[in-house]
VMD Tcl script that draws the C-alpha trace (Angstrom):
set ca {
  {1.97 -23.37 -3.94}
  {0.16 -20.06 -3.56}
  {1.62 -17.17 -5.55}
  {1.57 -13.56 -4.40}
  {2.66 -10.27 -5.93}
  {3.98 -7.97 -3.22}
  {3.93 -4.26 -3.99}
  {6.63 -2.73 -1.81}
  {8.68 0.42 -1.40}
  {12.36 -0.11 -2.27}
  {13.43 2.01 0.72}
  {11.99 -0.60 3.11}
  {14.34 -3.44 2.03}
  {11.91 -6.15 3.17}
  {12.04 -8.66 0.32}
  {14.05 -11.24 2.29}
  {11.81 -10.80 5.35}
  {8.71 -11.38 3.19}
  {10.30 -14.50 1.68}
  {11.04 -15.89 5.16}
  {7.64 -14.98 6.63}
  {5.08 -15.87 3.97}
  {4.66 -19.40 2.68}
  {4.13 -18.57 -0.95}
  {5.95 -18.03 -4.19}
  {6.76 -14.31 -3.98}
  {6.92 -11.78 -6.80}
  {7.80 -8.15 -6.20}
  {6.85 -4.83 -7.76}
  {8.46 -1.75 -6.27}
  {7.36 1.87 -6.14}
  {8.37 4.67 -3.78}
  {5.92 4.75 -0.88}
  {3.67 2.35 -2.81}
  {2.63 5.27 -4.96}
  {3.01 3.69 -8.36}
  {1.28 5.39 -11.24}
  {-1.97 3.70 -12.18}
  {-1.82 4.51 -15.87}
  {-3.12 2.13 -18.52}
  {0.36 0.91 -19.47}
  {1.27 0.01 -15.86}
  {-2.04 -1.79 -15.26}
  {-1.60 -3.78 -18.47}
  {1.93 -4.71 -17.36}
  {0.70 -5.87 -13.94}
  {-2.09 -7.84 -15.59}
  {0.42 -9.64 -17.84}
  {2.52 -10.56 -14.79}
  {-0.57 -11.87 -12.99}
  {-1.62 -13.95 -15.99}
  {1.85 -15.26 -16.87}
  {2.53 -16.52 -13.36}
  {-1.09 -17.39 -12.42}
  {-0.99 -15.00 -9.45}
  {-4.30 -14.62 -7.64}
  {-3.19 -12.54 -4.67}
  {-1.63 -9.07 -4.36}
  {-0.38 -7.56 -1.13}
  {0.65 -3.94 -0.62}
  {3.30 -3.83 2.10}
  {4.89 -0.84 3.80}
  {7.28 -0.78 6.71}
  {5.98 1.18 9.70}
  {9.13 3.27 9.44}
  {8.90 3.88 5.69}
  {11.02 6.98 5.07}
  {8.90 8.27 2.17}
  {5.53 8.14 3.95}
  {6.98 9.37 7.26}
  {8.56 12.28 5.41}
  {5.18 13.13 3.87}
  {3.58 13.03 7.34}
  {6.29 15.10 8.96}
  {9.11 17.20 7.66}
  {8.67 16.84 3.88}
  {12.42 16.94 3.33}
  {12.29 15.01 0.05}
  {9.06 16.55 -1.22}
  {10.99 18.47 -3.86}
  {11.18 15.24 -5.88}
  {8.47 15.98 -8.46}
  {7.29 12.38 -8.85}
  {6.40 12.36 -5.13}
  {4.26 15.52 -5.18}
  {1.03 13.61 -5.77}
  {1.92 11.08 -3.06}
  {2.62 13.85 -0.54}
  {-0.69 15.51 -1.37}
  {-2.54 12.21 -0.88}
  {-0.73 11.47 2.39}
  {-1.61 14.95 3.70}
  {-5.27 14.27 2.85}
  {-5.12 10.89 4.63}
  {-3.40 12.57 7.56}
  {-6.24 15.10 7.89}
  {-8.85 12.34 7.78}
  {-6.95 10.27 10.34}
  {-6.95 13.11 12.85}
  {-10.75 12.97 12.89}
  {-11.04 9.38 14.05}
  {-7.92 8.21 15.88}
  {-6.06 8.63 19.08}
  {-2.41 9.61 19.08}
  {-1.11 6.06 19.62}
  {-2.72 4.70 16.45}
  {-2.44 7.83 14.33}
  {0.52 6.77 12.15}
  {-0.93 3.29 11.58}
  {-4.22 4.88 10.51}
  {-2.48 7.18 8.01}
  {-0.66 4.17 6.53}
  {-3.96 2.25 6.40}
  {-5.74 5.11 4.64}
  {-2.92 5.29 2.11}
  {-2.89 1.56 1.38}
  {-6.70 1.27 1.30}
  {-6.74 4.03 -1.31}
  {-4.17 2.16 -3.43}
  {-6.06 -1.13 -3.04}
  {-9.38 0.42 -4.07}
  {-7.85 2.05 -7.15}
  {-6.00 -1.08 -8.25}
  {-9.08 -3.30 -7.75}
  {-11.18 -1.04 -9.96}
  {-8.60 -0.90 -12.69}
  {-7.83 -4.63 -12.69}
  {-11.52 -5.60 -12.55}
  {-12.09 -3.53 -15.67}
  {-9.63 -5.61 -17.72}
  {-9.63 -9.05 -16.02}
  {-12.15 -11.85 -16.06}
  {-10.72 -13.44 -12.91}
  {-10.70 -11.53 -9.66}
  {-7.55 -11.04 -7.64}
  {-7.60 -10.60 -3.88}
  {-5.76 -7.51 -2.74}
  {-4.80 -6.71 0.83}
  {-2.45 -4.45 2.72}
  {0.05 -5.07 5.51}
  {2.33 -2.90 7.58}
  {5.62 -4.36 8.74}
  {6.77 -3.56 12.27}
  {10.57 -4.05 12.42}
  {10.75 -3.85 16.21}
  {8.32 -6.74 16.66}
  {9.23 -8.44 13.35}
  {5.55 -8.89 12.42}
  {3.25 -7.95 9.56}
  {-0.01 -6.38 10.71}
  {-3.12 -6.19 8.56}
  {-4.10 -2.61 7.79}
  {-7.28 -1.18 9.24}
  {-10.22 -2.12 7.09}
  {-11.68 0.22 4.55}
  {-14.79 0.41 6.75}
  {-12.76 2.24 9.37}
  {-11.01 4.38 6.79}
  {-14.12 5.93 5.27}
  {-13.76 8.83 2.89}
  {-16.41 10.75 4.77}
  {-17.35 10.63 8.43}
  {-20.90 11.03 9.67}
  {-21.91 11.51 13.26}
  {-25.46 10.72 14.34}
}
mol new
graphics top color blue
foreach p $ca { graphics top sphere $p radius 0.5 }
foreach p [lrange $ca 0 end-1] q [lrange $ca 1 end] { graphics top cylinder $p $q radius 0.2 }
display resetview
């Protein structure tokens, strides 16, 4: 059976939904808004989990109504939590970039995609530096109203810089 490490936000409460939806042996790592700290100790810990359980797939998952990310996009009511300051700064950057390329109906999805693509890129680089075997990493956004997991927009759409010819 395929094994997957899901990196989720504890405020989403989607572990049981993931277990029912995905046909795999599921492992979970939680961090607020999927903003876990990518320090050497955390990466080593994740690598040990991947090796111990022979996990070859990682999936970042956020609910489309994630309270942490939506707060960063909007009112910033919980931004006084110091550990979230860096996340809020990143989300604001992703929000600015999203305004350049999206229409209003896909704006929030694009911000979430930017955020998760950034986390995927960082984690890939750090894991590739210490692992001999590659791990596939992807991102999904859970829509509670439709009860589906959508793939995030690709990194090609969420470019760090935009060029117009």
